[in-house]
C-alpha positions in Angstrom: -56.5 -99.8 -20.1 -60.0 -100.5 -21.4 -60.3 -103.1 -24.1 -62.9 -105.7 -25.1 -60.7 -108.7 -24.5 -60.7 -111.8 -22.3 -57.1 -112.5 -21.4 -54.1 -110.6 -22.8 -52.6 -114.0 -23.8 -55.7 -114.9 -25.8 -56.2 -111.8 -27.9 -54.8 -113.2 -31.1 -56.5 -116.6 -31.1 -59.8 -115.2 -29.9 -59.7 -112.6 -32.7 -58.9 -115.1 -35.4 -61.5 -117.5 -34.1 -64.1 -114.8 -34.6 -62.9 -113.9 -38.0 -62.9 -117.5 -39.2 -66.4 -118.0 -37.7 -67.8 -115.1 -39.7 -66.2 -116.1 -43.0 -67.0 -119.5 -44.4 -64.3 -119.0 -47.1 -61.6 -119.0 -44.4 -60.1 -121.8 -42.2 -58.2 -121.5 -39.0 -55.1 -123.7 -38.9 -54.6 -125.8 -35.8 -52.7 -123.7 -33.3 -54.9 -120.6 -33.7 -52.6 -118.1 -35.4 -52.8 -118.9 -39.1 -55.7 -118.1 -41.4 -55.9 -119.9 -44.7 -58.2 -120.0 -47.7 -60.7 -122.8 -47.3 -60.1 -123.7 -50.9 -56.3 -123.5 -50.6 -55.8 -127.1 -51.8 -58.0 -126.5 -54.8 -56.0 -123.4 -55.8 -52.8 -125.4 -55.3 -54.0 -128.1 -57.7 -54.7 -125.4 -60.3 -51.0 -124.6 -60.1 -51.8 -121.2 -58.6 -48.9 -119.5 -56.8 -49.7 -119.3 -53.1 -49.3 -115.9 -51.4 -48.6 -115.6 -47.7 -48.2 -112.4 -45.6 -48.5 -111.5 -42.0 -46.7 -110.1 -39.1 -47.6 -108.8 -35.7 -51.3 -108.5 -34.9 -52.9 -105.1 -34.1 -53.1 -104.0 -37.7 -56.5 -105.4 -38.5 -58.0 -106.0 -41.0 -54.4 -106.7 -42.1 -53.4 -109.3 -42.8 -56.0 -112.0 -42.3 -58.7 -109.8 -43.8 -57.0 -110.1 -47.2 -57.0 -113.9 -47.3 -59.3 -115.1 -50.1 -59.4 -115.6 -53.9 -57.6 -112.9 -55.7 -55.3 -112.0 -52.8 -53.6 -114.0 -50.1 -53.7 -117.7 -49.6 -52.7 -117.4 -45.9 -51.9 -114.9 -43.2 -49.7 -115.6 -40.2 -50.4 -113.6 -37.1 -47.9 -112.9 -34.3 -48.7 -111.4 -30.9 -49.7 -107.8 -31.0 -46.9 -105.8 -32.8 -44.6 -108.9 -32.6 -43.5 -111.0 -35.6 -44.8 -114.5 -35.8 -42.3 -117.3 -35.1 -40.3 -119.0 -37.9 -42.2 -122.3 -37.3 -45.6 -120.6 -37.6 -44.6 -119.2 -41.0 -43.2 -122.6 -42.0 -46.5 -124.2 -41.0 -48.4 -121.7 -43.2 -46.1 -122.4 -46.2 -46.6 -126.2 -45.8 -50.4 -125.7 -45.5 -50.9 -123.8 -48.8 -47.9 -124.8 -51.0 -48.5 -126.5 -54.3 -46.4 -127.2 -57.3 -46.5 -123.5 -58.4 -44.7 -122.5 -55.2 -45.1 -119.8 -52.6 -44.5 -116.0 -52.5 -44.0 -114.4 -49.1 -44.9 -110.7 -48.9 -43.2 -109.2 -45.9 -43.2 -105.7 -44.4 -39.7 -104.3 -43.8 -39.4 -104.9 -40.0 -36.4 -106.8 -38.7 -38.3 -109.5 -36.9 -40.6 -110.2 -39.9 -37.6 -110.3 -42.3 -35.8 -112.8 -40.1 -38.6 -115.1 -39.3 -40.2 -115.2 -42.8 -36.7 -115.4 -44.3 -35.6 -118.3 -42.2 -38.9 -120.1 -42.9 -38.3 -119.6 -46.6 -34.9 -121.3 -46.3 -36.3 -124.2 -44.4 -39.2 -124.6 -46.9 -36.7 -124.6 -49.8 -34.7 -127.3 -48.0 -37.9 -129.4 -48.1 -38.2 -128.9 -51.8 -40.9 -126.1 -51.8 -40.3 -123.2 -54.3 -40.4 -120.0 -52.2 -39.7 -116.4 -53.1 -39.8 -113.4 -50.7 -40.6 -109.8 -51.5 -39.9 -107.0 -49.0 -42.2 -103.9 -48.9 -40.6 -100.7 -47.6 -42.9 -97.9 -48.6 -42.3 -95.5 -45.7 -41.1 -92.2 -47.2 -40.8 -90.5 -43.7 -37.4 -92.2 -43.3 -34.6 -91.4 -45.7 -33.6 -94.3 -48.0 -30.0 -94.1 -46.7 -30.5 -93.1 -43.1 -29.0 -94.7 -40.0 -31.9 -97.0 -39.3 -33.0 -100.6 -40.1 -34.5 -99.5 -43.4 -37.7 -98.0 -44.5 -40.7 -99.6 -42.8 -43.5 -101.5 -44.6 -46.8 -99.6 -44.2 -50.3 -99.6 -45.7 -49.0 -99.7 -49.2 -48.3 -103.4 -48.5 -52.0 -104.0 -49.1 -51.8 -102.8 -52.7 -48.9 -105.2 -53.2 -51.1 -108.0 -51.9 -53.8 -107.0 -54.4 -51.5 -106.8 -57.4 -49.6 -110.0 -56.6 -52.8 -111.8 -55.8 -54.3 -110.9 -59.2 -51.1 -112.1 -61.0 -51.3 -115.4 -59.1 -55.0 -115.7 -60.0 -54.0 -115.3 -63.7 -51.9 -118.4 -63.4 -48.6 -116.6 -63.7 -45.5 -118.6 -62.6 -43.8 -117.8 -59.3 -41.0 -115.6 -60.8 -43.5 -113.4 -62.6 -45.8 -113.1 -59.6 -42.7 -112.2 -57.5 -41.6 -109.7 -60.1 -45.1 -108.0 -60.2 -44.9 -107.7 -56.4 -41.4 -106.2 -56.4 -42.3 -103.7 -59.1 -45.4 -102.6 -57.2 -43.4 -102.2 -54.0 -40.9 -100.1 -55.8 -43.6 -97.8 -57.1 -45.1 -97.1 -53.6 -44.8 -94.2 -51.2 -46.6 -93.9 -47.8 -46.5 -91.5 -44.9 -48.6 -91.2 -41.8 -49.6 -88.8 -39.1 -51.0 -89.7 -35.6 -53.3 -87.7 -33.5 -53.2 -90.1 -30.5 -51.0 -93.0 -29.4 -52.2 -96.6 -29.0 -52.1 -99.1 -26.2 -50.7 -102.6 -26.6 -52.7 -105.0 -24.5 -49.7 -106.6 -23.0 -48.2 -103.2 -22.1 -51.3 -101.8 -20.6 -50.4 -98.2 -21.4 -49.8 -96.0 -24.4 -46.5 -96.1 -26.1 -46.1 -92.3 -26.1 -48.0 -89.2 -25.0 -49.4 -86.4 -27.1 -50.9 -83.1 -25.9 -54.3 -82.1 -27.2 -52.7 -79.8 -29.7 -49.9 -82.1 -30.9 -49.5 -84.6 -33.7 -46.8 -87.1 -34.6 -45.5 -87.1 -38.1 -44.0 -90.1 -40.0 -44.7 -92.8 -37.4 -44.7 -96.5 -38.0 -47.5 -99.0 -37.3 -46.3 -100.4 -34.0 -47.2 -97.5 -31.8 -43.7 -96.1 -31.9 -43.2 -92.3 -32.1 -42.7 -90.7 -35.5 -39.8 -88.7 -36.9 -41.1 -85.3 -35.8 -43.7 -83.9 -33.4 -45.6 -80.7 -34.3 -48.7 -78.7 -33.7 -52.1 -79.8 -34.9 -53.0 -78.3 -38.2 -56.1 -78.3 -40.5 -56.7 -81.4 -42.6 -55.7 -79.6 -45.8 -52.3 -78.6 -44.4 -51.7 -82.1 -43.1 -52.6 -83.7 -46.4 -50.4 -81.2 -48.3 -47.4 -82.1 -46.2 -47.9 -85.8 -46.5 -48.4 -85.8 -50.2 -45.6 -83.4 -50.9 -43.2 -85.8 -49.2 -44.5 -88.7 -51.2 -44.5 -86.9 -54.5 -41.0 -85.8 -54.0 -39.8 -89.2 -52.9 -41.4 -90.9 -55.9 -40.4 -88.0 -58.2 -43.9 -88.1 -59.7 -44.2 -85.7 -62.7 -47.4 -83.9 -63.8 -49.6 -86.3 -65.7 -48.5 -89.4 -63.9 -51.2 -92.0 -63.2 -51.6 -93.1 -59.5 -53.8 -95.0 -57.1 -54.5 -93.3 -53.8 -55.0 -95.1 -50.5 -56.3 -93.1 -47.5 -55.8 -95.4 -44.5 -57.3 -95.2 -41.1 -54.7 -95.9 -38.4 -57.5 -97.3 -36.2 -59.3 -94.6 -34.3 -60.3 -92.1 -37.1 -64.0 -91.8 -37.9 -65.0 -92.2 -41.5 -66.2 -88.6 -41.7 -62.6 -87.5 -41.1 -61.3 -90.0 -43.7 -63.6 -88.5 -46.2 -62.4 -85.0 -45.4 -58.8 -86.2 -45.9 -59.7 -88.0 -49.1 -61.4 -85.0 -50.6 -58.4 -82.8 -49.7 -56.0 -85.3 -51.2 -57.9 -85.5 -54.5 -58.0 -81.7 -54.7 -54.2 -81.4 -53.9 -53.3 -84.0 -56.5 -55.6 -82.5 -59.1 -54.0 -79.1 -58.6 -50.6 -80.7 -59.4 -52.0 -82.5 -62.5 -51.5 -86.0 -60.9 -54.1 -88.4 -62.5 -55.7 -90.3 -59.7 -57.3 -93.3 -61.5 -58.2 -95.3 -58.4 -58.8 -94.2 -54.8 -60.0 -95.8 -51.6 -60.5 -94.5 -48.0 -61.0 -96.9 -45.1 -59.3 -99.0 -42.6 -56.7 -101.1 -44.4 -53.7 -101.5 -42.1 -54.2 -100.0 -38.6 -52.2 -99.6 -35.4 -54.8 -100.7 -32.9 -56.9 -97.7 -31.8 -54.5 -95.0 -32.9 -56.2 -91.9 -34.3 -54.6 -90.7 -37.5 -54.2 -91.5 -41.2 -51.6 -92.6 -43.7 -51.6 -91.7 -47.3 -50.2 -94.0 -50.0 -49.6 -93.3 -53.7 -48.9 -96.1 -56.2 -47.5 -95.3 -59.6 -49.7 -97.1 -62.2 -49.2 -98.6 -65.6 -51.9 -100.5 -67.5 -51.0 -103.8 -66.0 -51.0 -102.7 -62.4 -54.3 -100.8 -63.0 -55.9 -104.0 -64.4 -54.7 -106.0 -61.5 -56.1 -103.5 -59.0 -59.4 -103.9 -60.9 -59.3 -107.7 -60.9 -61.8 -109.5 -58.8 -60.9 -110.4 -55.2 -63.2 -112.0 -52.6 -61.9 -111.2 -49.1 -63.5 -109.8 -45.9 -61.5 -106.5 -46.1 -60.8 -105.5 -49.7 -63.4 -102.9 -50.6 -66.3 -103.9 -52.9 -66.2 -100.5 -54.5 -64.1 -100.3 -57.6 -62.1 -97.3 -56.4 -63.0 -95.3 -59.5 -62.9 -91.6 -58.8 -66.1 -89.6 -59.7 -66.4 -86.0 -60.4 -68.6 -84.6 -57.7 -72.0 -83.7 -59.1 -73.4 -80.7 -57.3 -76.9 -79.6 -58.3 -78.5 -76.3 -57.4 -81.1 -76.4 -54.7 -84.5 -74.9 -55.9 -84.9 -71.5 -54.6 -87.5 -70.9 -51.9 -90.1 -68.1 -52.4 -88.7 -64.7 -51.2 -90.2 -61.4 -50.3 -90.6 -59.4 -53.5 -91.0 -55.9 -52.0 -87.4 -55.1 -52.5 -87.0 -53.4 -49.1 -84.4 -55.0 -46.9 -83.8 -54.9 -43.1 -82.1 -51.6 -42.4 -78.9 -51.5 -40.4 -80.4 -48.9 -38.1 -83.7 -50.7 -37.4 -84.5 -51.8 -33.9 -85.5 -55.2 -35.1 -82.1 -55.8 -36.7 -80.3 -54.6 -33.6 -82.3 -57.1 -31.5 -81.5 -60.0 -33.9 -77.8 -59.1 -34.0 -77.8 -58.9 -30.1 -79.3 -62.4 -29.8 -76.8 -63.8 -32.3 -73.9 -62.3 -30.5 -75.2 -63.7 -27.2 -75.5 -67.2 -28.6 -72.1 -67.2 -30.2 -70.6 -65.9 -26.9 -72.4 -68.6 -25.0 -71.3 -71.5 -27.3 -68.6 -72.9 -25.0 -70.8 -72.7 -21.8 -73.8 -74.3 -23.5 -71.6 -77.0 -25.0 -70.1 -77.8 -21.6 -73.6 -77.9 -20.0 -74.9 -80.2 -22.7 -71.9 -82.6 -22.4 -73.0 -83.2 -18.8 -76.6 -84.2 -19.6 -76.9 -84.7 -23.4 -74.8 -85.1 -26.6 -72.8 -81.9 -26.3 -74.0 -80.2 -29.5 -76.4 -77.5 -28.2 -73.9 -74.7 -28.0 -72.4 -75.6 -31.4 -75.9 -75.8 -33.0 -77.1 -72.5 -31.6 -73.9 -70.7 -32.5 -74.1 -72.2 -36.0 -77.6 -70.8 -36.3 -76.5 -67.4 -35.1 -73.7 -67.2 -37.6 -76.0 -68.3 -40.4 -78.4 -65.5 -39.5 -75.7 -62.9 -39.5 -74.6 -64.2 -42.9 -78.1 -63.9 -44.3 -79.3 -60.8 -42.4 -78.8 -58.3 -45.3 -81.2 -60.3 -47.4 -84.1 -60.2 -44.8 -87.2 -58.1 -45.5 -87.7 -54.7 -44.0 -88.6 -54.3 -40.4 -91.9 -52.9 -41.6 -92.9 -56.5 -42.2 -91.8 -58.1 -39.0 -93.7 -61.3 -39.7 -91.8 -61.7 -43.0 -88.5 -61.1 -41.0 -89.4 -63.9 -38.6 -90.2 -66.3 -41.5 -86.8 -65.4 -43.0 -85.1 -66.2 -39.7 -87.0 -69.5 -39.6 -85.8 -70.4 -43.1 -82.2 -69.7 -42.1 -82.4 -71.7 -38.9 -84.0 -74.7 -40.6 -81.3 -74.7 -43.3 -78.2 -74.4 -41.2 -79.2 -76.0 -37.8 -80.0 -79.7 -37.6 -80.5 -81.9 -34.6 -83.4 -81.1 -32.3 -82.8 -77.4 -31.8 -83.1 -76.5 -35.5 -86.6 -77.6 -36.2 -87.9 -76.5 -32.8 -86.6 -72.9 -33.1 -87.6 -72.8 -36.8 -91.2 -73.7 -36.1 -91.3 -71.2 -33.2 -90.2 -68.4 -35.5 -92.4 -69.6 -38.4 -95.6 -69.7 -36.3 -94.7 -66.4 -34.6 -94.2 -64.8 -38.0 -97.5 -66.0 -39.2 -99.3 -64.3 -36.2 -97.7 -60.8 -36.8 -99.5 -58.7 -39.3 -97.1 -58.3 -42.2 -98.9 -55.1 -43.3 -98.5 -53.2 -40.1 -95.7 -50.6 -39.8 -94.6 -52.1 -36.5 -96.2 -54.6 -34.2 -96.8 -53.4 -30.6 -95.7 -55.2 -27.5 -99.0 -57.1 -27.2 -98.7 -58.2 -30.8 -95.1 -59.5 -30.2 -96.3 -61.3 -27.0 -99.1 -63.0 -28.9 -96.6 -64.0 -31.6 -94.2 -65.4 -29.0 -97.0 -67.3 -27.3 -98.1 -68.8 -30.6 -94.5 -69.8 -31.5 -94.1 -71.6 -28.1 -97.3 -73.4 -28.7 -96.1 -74.6 -32.1 -92.8 -75.7 -30.6 -94.7 -77.8 -28.0 -96.9 -79.3 -30.6 -93.9 -80.4 -32.7 -91.7 -81.5 -29.9 -94.4 -83.0 -27.6 -92.9 -81.5 -24.5 -94.9 -80.2 -21.6 -94.0 -78.3 -18.4 -92.0 -80.6 -16.1 -90.5 -82.7 -18.8 -87.1 -80.9 -18.3 -86.8 -79.2 -21.7 -86.6 -75.6 -22.8 -90.4 -75.5 -22.5 -89.8 -75.2 -18.8 -88.3 -71.8 -19.5 -90.3 -70.7 -22.5 -93.8 -71.2 -21.1 -93.1 -69.3 -17.8 -91.6 -66.5 -19.9 -94.7 -66.3 -22.1 -97.0 -66.3 -19.2 -94.9 -63.6 -17.3 -94.7 -61.4 -20.4 -98.4 -61.4 -21.1 -99.4 -61.0 -17.5 -97.1 -58.0 -17.1 -98.5 -56.4 -20.3 -102.0 -57.0 -19.1 -101.2 -55.1 -16.0 -100.1 -52.1 -18.2 -96.4 -52.7 -17.5 -94.0 -51.0 -19.9 -92.1 -53.1 -22.4 -88.9 -53.2 -20.4 -90.6 -54.3 -17.2 -92.6 -56.9 -19.1 -89.4 -58.3 -20.6 -87.7 -58.2 -17.3 -90.5 -60.4 -15.9 -90.1 -62.8 -18.8 -86.3 -63.1 -18.3 -86.7 -63.7 -14.6 -89.4 -66.3 -15.2 -87.3 -68.1 -17.9 -84.2 -68.0 -15.6 -86.2 -69.4 -12.7 -87.7 -72.1 -14.8 -84.3 -73.1 -16.1 -82.9 -73.4 -12.6 -85.8 -75.6 -11.6 -85.0 -78.1 -14.3 -82.0 -79.3 -12.3 -84.4 -81.1 -9.9 -86.6 -82.5 -12.6 -86.4 -86.1 -13.8 -86.0 -86.0 -17.6 -88.9 -87.4 -19.6 -88.2 -85.9 -23.0 -85.4 -84.1 -24.6 -81.6 -84.5 -24.5 -81.5 -85.6 -20.9 -84.0 -88.4 -21.2 -81.2 -90.8 -22.3 -79.1 -90.3 -19.3 -81.9 -90.5 -16.7 -81.1 -89.7 -13.1 -77.6 -88.7 -13.9 -79.0 -85.4 -15.2 -80.3 -84.5 -11.8 -78.4 -81.5 -10.3 -77.6 -80.0 -13.6 -79.7 -77.3 -15.3 -81.1 -78.1 -18.7 -78.9 -76.2 -21.2 -81.8 -75.6 -23.7 -83.8 -74.0 -20.9 -80.7 -72.0 -19.8 -80.3 -70.7 -23.4 -83.8 -69.3 -23.4 -83.0 -67.0 -20.5 -79.8 -65.9 -22.3 -81.5 -64.8 -25.5 -84.5 -63.2 -23.8 -82.0 -61.1 -21.8 -80.2 -60.2 -25.0 -83.5 -59.0 -26.5 -84.2 -56.8 -23.4 -80.7 -55.4 -23.4 -80.9 -54.5 -27.1 -84.2 -52.7 -26.6 -82.8 -50.9 -23.6 -79.8 -49.7 -25.6 -77.3 -51.6 -23.5 -73.8 -51.7 -25.0 
C-alpha cells in the first residue's frame, strides 16, 4: 500500500486539519472529526435551519467540502468507510443547533442510519428540534430486493445543495426537510468501477479486477458491485448507466433534469469530460432536457477509478435552489448551465492548384504507404521502448501520424512535384501529431520539400539525398540536438552522411540506402550507452542507460521501409 499518510490512525484528523487550515470559513471542532461553519452561531441567531451530514471518510470532498453558507452547517467524519459514532453526531448537533432546529441528511447505510438516528433521538430529548432525511439514490439495487435498502450515493450532494438553499431562504425545519425528501425521491444514481480501492487500515484492495474487467453498480465503500463485465467504450458504459436510471425514474421525453458526472476518485478529468459529452448526447437523443450539468469529483471512494452518473428530476423550485449561491470549498463555481458546443471552421491552408493528385501506381506513393505501414506495425514496440526511457507516447504519436497520412494521401499533389508532396506530408504531420515528434518530423519534411525542385519530373537520388540532408539540418536547428545528445539525430545524421558518401562513390540507389539504414541502425544502438542531454530521456537521467533511444530506433525502421519499397519487397 502506497499512500501519502502519517499513521493509519491519524488519517481522518490529519485530513480535516489540513482542510480547516486552508479554509478560513471552516472550524474544526475539538476532537478533530467534525467540521463546522465558522459563522454557525451567527446563522443560528438568524433562525436558519442547521444542516448536518457526514459518514465514513474516504469520500472526499464529501462531506466536509460542502460545509459553508448555502449548504451544510457541519459534517461529521468517521474513520475511512466507517460511520461516525453517535456521540460525534450529537456533538455536531449541539455545536450548530439554534432555535430553527437541525436537519440531518444521511446516506442509506445501516451504520449511518443507526448512529445519526440515535443522535437525533438524544438531541430531541435535550429539547433540540431535529429531522432526518435518508438518501437512497442507488438504482443498481432493486427497490424491493433482499438487501439493506438502496444505498446513498453521489446524488446526496444535490440534496445538500437544495436543502441548503431552502435553509438559507429562512424556511422552517419542516419545509427544509420536505425539500430534501422531495429531492431525494427524484434522484437516481448508478456507478461503474475500473479499479478497486485500498482502505488504509486494510492495506490491500477490497476486490480484484482484471485489466479488461469493470464492476457495475458498486457502492462507495470499496465493495464489489452487482455485476462484473468486460470493459466497454465510454459511450456503451454511459448508455447502460443512463438507461437504468431513466427506467428507474420513469423519465418521459421532455423531462427537465440535472446531470452529475461524478469521479469515484481515480478518474482523470479528460475521461470525465468524455463521459459528460457522451451523457449529454445520449440524453438529447431521448429528448431529455438537461438544464444543469456538472462533471468533477463530488463523492469519491478513495482512489477508485470509475464514475457514477446521477439524474435529478427538476421543477422550477429545485432548479432555482441549485442555482442559489453557495460558498464551500467543493461545490463548483460554474453555474452548471449546458452550452451548445460552438465549432468554427478552421481557415483552409493554401493547396496545390494543379489538380493532379498522387497516383496509386506511383513509386513515391508506394514508399509513403510502406513507411506508414511500418510505423503502424511498430507502434507497440516503440511505445514499450519509450515507456522505459520517456513518457511512452512515441509509438502512439508516429502511428497517429501514419494514419493521418494514409487518410490524406489521395489529396496529395502528383509525384511529378515531389517537393509539394513532402510539404503536404508536413502539413498532415503538424496537424495530427503533437508532442515533440510532430514538429520535428514536420520541419524535416517541410525543409526537404523546399529543396526539391517542384518543376522537375522526378528528383534523382542525389536530389533526394540533398533534401534529406537539409531536412535533418532543419530538425537540428529547431530541436537544438547534436550528435551524442541521445536523440534521433544520432541515427539521422549518420544516415545522411552514409547516404551521400555512398552516392558520391557512384553506388546505386539501393546500395546507398542500405548504407544509410545500416548507419542509422548502428547509431541507434550506440544511444544505449549515451548519457541523455536532450530529448525524452533527459528527464530520467542515468536510468536510460542500457536502453536504445526509441526515436533513433524509429529512424532505422522507416529508412528500411523506404529501401524495401523501392526494391519491390512485399
